[in-house]
C-alpha positions as CSV (number, residue, x, y, z in Angstrom):
1,X,-0.4,0.2,0.0
2,X,0.7,3.8,-0.1
3,X,3.7,5.9,2.1
4,X,1.8,8.6,3.5
5,X,4.1,11.7,4.3
6,X,2.6,13.6,7.1
7,X,3.4,17.2,7.5
8,X,2.2,18.9,10.3
9,X,1.8,22.6,9.3
10,X,4.6,25.7,10.4
11,X,4.9,27.3,13.1
12,X,2.0,30.1,13.2
13,X,1.3,33.0,14.7
14,X,-1.0,31.3,17.1
15,X,1.5,29.0,18.1
16,X,3.9,31.9,19.0
17,X,1.1,34.2,21.1
18,X,-0.4,30.5,23.2
19,X,-3.7,30.5,21.8
20,X,-5.6,26.9,20.7
21,X,-6.8,27.5,17.4
22,X,-8.5,25.2,16.8
23,X,-10.6,26.2,13.2
24,X,-10.5,30.4,13.8
25,X,-10.0,31.5,10.2
26,X,-7.1,34.0,9.5
27,X,-4.2,32.0,11.4
28,X,-1.1,32.3,9.2
29,X,2.0,31.6,9.1
30,X,4.7,33.3,11.5
31,X,8.0,34.4,10.1
32,X,10.0,31.2,11.1
33,X,6.8,29.3,9.9
34,X,7.0,30.6,6.7
35,X,11.0,29.8,6.8
36,X,9.6,26.3,7.8
37,X,8.1,25.6,4.8
38,X,10.5,27.8,2.3
39,X,12.9,24.6,3.6
40,X,10.1,21.9,2.9
41,X,11.2,21.2,-0.7
42,X,14.7,20.8,-0.1
43,X,14.4,18.5,3.1
44,X,11.7,16.2,0.3
45,X,14.2,16.5,-2.2
46,X,14.2,13.5,-4.9
47,X,11.2,11.7,-2.6
48,X,8.5,11.0,-5.4
49,X,5.4,12.2,-4.8
50,X,2.1,10.9,-6.0
51,X,-0.3,14.4,-4.6
52,X,-0.2,16.9,-2.1
53,X,-3.5,16.7,0.4
54,X,-4.0,19.3,2.8
55,X,-6.2,20.3,5.6
56,X,-8.7,23.5,4.5
57,X,-6.7,26.0,7.1
58,X,-5.0,28.8,6.0
59,X,-1.5,27.4,8.0
60,X,-1.3,23.8,6.8
61,X,-2.2,25.2,2.4
62,X,0.5,27.5,3.0
63,X,3.3,25.0,4.6
64,X,2.8,23.4,1.4
65,X,2.8,26.2,-0.8
66,X,6.7,26.2,-2.1
67,X,6.8,22.3,-2.4
68,X,3.8,23.2,-4.8
69,X,5.9,26.2,-6.5
70,X,8.7,23.7,-6.4
71,X,7.1,20.7,-8.0
72,X,4.2,22.4,-10.5
73,X,2.6,18.9,-11.4
74,X,2.2,17.8,-8.0
75,X,-1.8,17.6,-7.4
76,X,-3.5,19.6,-4.5
77,X,-6.1,18.0,-2.8
78,X,-8.3,19.6,0.0
79,X,-9.6,17.4,2.6
80,X,-12.6,18.3,5.2
81,X,-11.6,15.2,7.8
82,X,-7.8,16.0,8.6
83,X,-9.2,19.7,9.3
84,X,-8.3,20.3,12.9
85,X,-10.2,19.0,16.1
86,X,-13.1,21.3,16.3
87,X,-12.7,22.6,20.0
88,X,-16.1,24.5,19.7
89,X,-15.7,27.5,22.7
90,X,-12.6,26.6,24.1
91,X,-11.0,28.0,20.4
92,X,-9.2,31.4,20.3
93,X,-8.6,31.2,24.4
94,X,-5.1,31.2,25.7
95,X,-3.6,27.7,26.6
96,X,-2.5,28.9,30.2
97,X,-5.9,30.0,31.4
98,X,-7.4,26.7,29.9
99,X,-4.9,24.9,32.0
100,X,-7.2,25.0,35.4
101,X,-10.0,23.7,33.9
102,X,-10.7,20.3,34.4
103,X,-11.1,19.1,31.2
104,X,-7.3,20.1,30.2
105,X,-6.9,17.0,32.4
106,X,-9.1,14.5,30.9
107,X,-7.7,15.9,27.5
108,X,-4.1,15.0,28.4
109,X,-4.6,12.1,30.7
110,X,-8.1,10.2,29.1
111,X,-8.3,11.8,25.6
112,X,-10.8,9.0,24.4
113,X,-13.6,10.4,27.3
114,X,-12.6,14.0,26.3
115,X,-14.8,16.0,24.2
116,X,-15.2,19.8,23.8
117,X,-18.5,22.3,24.8
118,X,-19.8,23.0,21.8
119,X,-17.0,20.9,19.3
120,X,-16.2,17.4,19.1
121,X,-14.8,14.6,20.7
122,X,-11.4,13.1,20.7
123,X,-12.8,10.0,19.5
124,X,-14.6,11.8,16.5
125,X,-11.6,13.6,15.5
126,X,-8.8,10.7,15.2
127,X,-12.1,8.7,13.5
128,X,-12.5,11.1,11.1
129,X,-8.5,11.7,10.1
130,X,-8.0,7.9,10.4
131,X,-11.1,6.8,8.2
132,X,-9.7,10.2,5.6
133,X,-6.2,8.5,5.2
134,X,-7.0,5.1,4.7
135,X,-9.3,6.2,1.9
136,X,-6.6,7.8,0.4
137,X,-4.0,5.3,1.0
138,X,-6.5,3.4,-1.4
139,X,-6.8,6.3,-3.8
140,X,-2.9,6.9,-4.3
141,X,-2.0,3.1,-4.7
142,X,-5.5,2.6,-7.1
143,X,-4.4,5.1,-9.5
144,X,-0.2,4.7,-8.4
145,X,0.5,1.4,-7.6
146,X,1.6,-0.3,-4.0
147,X,4.8,2.1,-3.8
148,X,3.4,5.3,-4.2
149,X,4.3,7.9,-1.6
150,X,2.0,11.0,-1.1
151,X,2.0,14.5,1.5
152,X,-0.5,15.1,3.9
153,X,-0.3,18.3,5.5
154,X,-2.5,19.0,9.3
155,X,-2.5,19.7,12.7
156,X,-0.7,18.2,15.8
157,X,-3.7,17.0,17.4
158,X,-4.7,14.8,13.8
159,X,-1.3,13.6,13.0
160,X,-0.9,12.2,16.9
161,X,-4.0,10.7,16.9
162,X,-3.0,8.6,13.2
163,X,0.4,8.0,14.8
164,X,-0.8,6.3,17.1
165,X,-3.7,4.5,15.3
166,X,-0.6,3.3,13.1
167,X,1.1,1.8,16.1
168,X,-1.8,0.3,17.8
169,X,-1.4,2.7,20.4
170,X,-4.9,3.7,22.9
171,X,-6.2,7.3,21.7
172,X,-5.1,7.4,25.9
173,X,-1.9,7.2,24.9
174,X,-1.5,9.5,22.5
175,X,-0.6,12.3,24.2
176,X,3.0,10.4,24.7
177,X,3.8,11.2,21.1
178,X,5.0,15.0,20.0
179,X,5.9,16.4,16.9
180,X,6.9,20.0,15.7
181,X,5.6,22.4,13.6
182,X,7.2,21.5,9.9
183,X,7.8,18.1,11.4
184,X,8.0,14.8,8.9
185,X,6.0,11.6,9.9
186,X,6.5,8.8,7.8
187,X,4.1,5.9,7.9
188,X,4.3,2.7,5.7
189,X,1.1,1.0,4.8
190,X,1.2,-2.9,4.2
191,X,-1.7,-5.2,3.6
192,X,-0.9,-6.6,7.0
193,X,0.2,-3.5,9.2
194,X,1.9,-0.1,9.3
195,X,4.9,1.0,9.9
196,X,6.3,4.4,11.6
197,X,9.3,4.9,9.7
198,X,10.1,8.3,10.6
199,X,8.0,10.6,13.2
200,X,8.7,14.5,13.8
201,X,11.5,14.6,12.3
202,X,13.2,17.6,11.5
203,X,16.1,16.6,10.3
204,X,17.2,15.2,6.6
205,X,15.4,12.6,4.6
206,X,17.6,11.0,1.9
207,X,17.0,7.9,3.4
208,X,13.5,8.2,1.4
209,X,14.9,8.7,-2.0
210,X,14.6,5.1,-3.4
211,X,17.4,2.9,-3.5
212,X,19.3,1.4,-6.9
213,X,17.9,-2.1,-7.0
214,X,20.5,-4.5,-6.0
215,X,23.7,-6.0,-7.8
216,X,23.4,-9.7,-9.4
217,X,25.2,-10.8,-5.5
218,X,22.2,-10.5,-4.2
219,X,23.9,-8.2,-1.6
220,X,21.4,-7.0,1.0
221,X,21.4,-3.3,3.2
222,X,22.5,-4.2,6.5
223,X,19.8,-2.5,9.4
224,X,16.6,-3.5,8.1
225,X,15.8,-6.4,10.1
226,X,13.9,-9.9,9.5
227,X,10.3,-7.9,10.7
228,X,11.9,-4.1,8.6
229,X,9.3,-3.6,5.3
């Protein structure tokens, strides 16, 4: 099946101001976030991409813009199901202010029981995001073959919930996962199980460039192990 490159959007104005942006309109990348996005094409240089999929929110589409400019033939698809969690009445509030709310403790320690006032539950957030990934995996494989790779730009909680699903972790454990702004997480899906190849990586991705076919001696690359994809 397909290989998914998950990108968390670059640092935003809400990140720097300590605001829980949620789905508020007009939240853009800040100066550092724009620089992070500008570096993304170089970080993924040489990695063949079949498609780009983005959350509809501005900060995600701004993160992908340099990559799309560098690859004008790369199609962009907007996917509502990977939009930020609907934090409802919490949207636009300071995180420091929310830290004393009893619900925040539930969000951190028992996420599967957390439901935001006027918004959605974290269970619903994970369900829609994972369904979106599964649907896109099938679509990309059908259109481009089982070795195809595509990029998807979304939000921190969405990325973490997808990673938790790939690792077989209960949603209550997903807060143990951390992904920085504009970090890249890579999941290779197979018929039986997914493999997490990168998590929150902000460095070099030369290892994702397809390697040349092994020579006739049959020598294999060292370090994969019996269970490697």
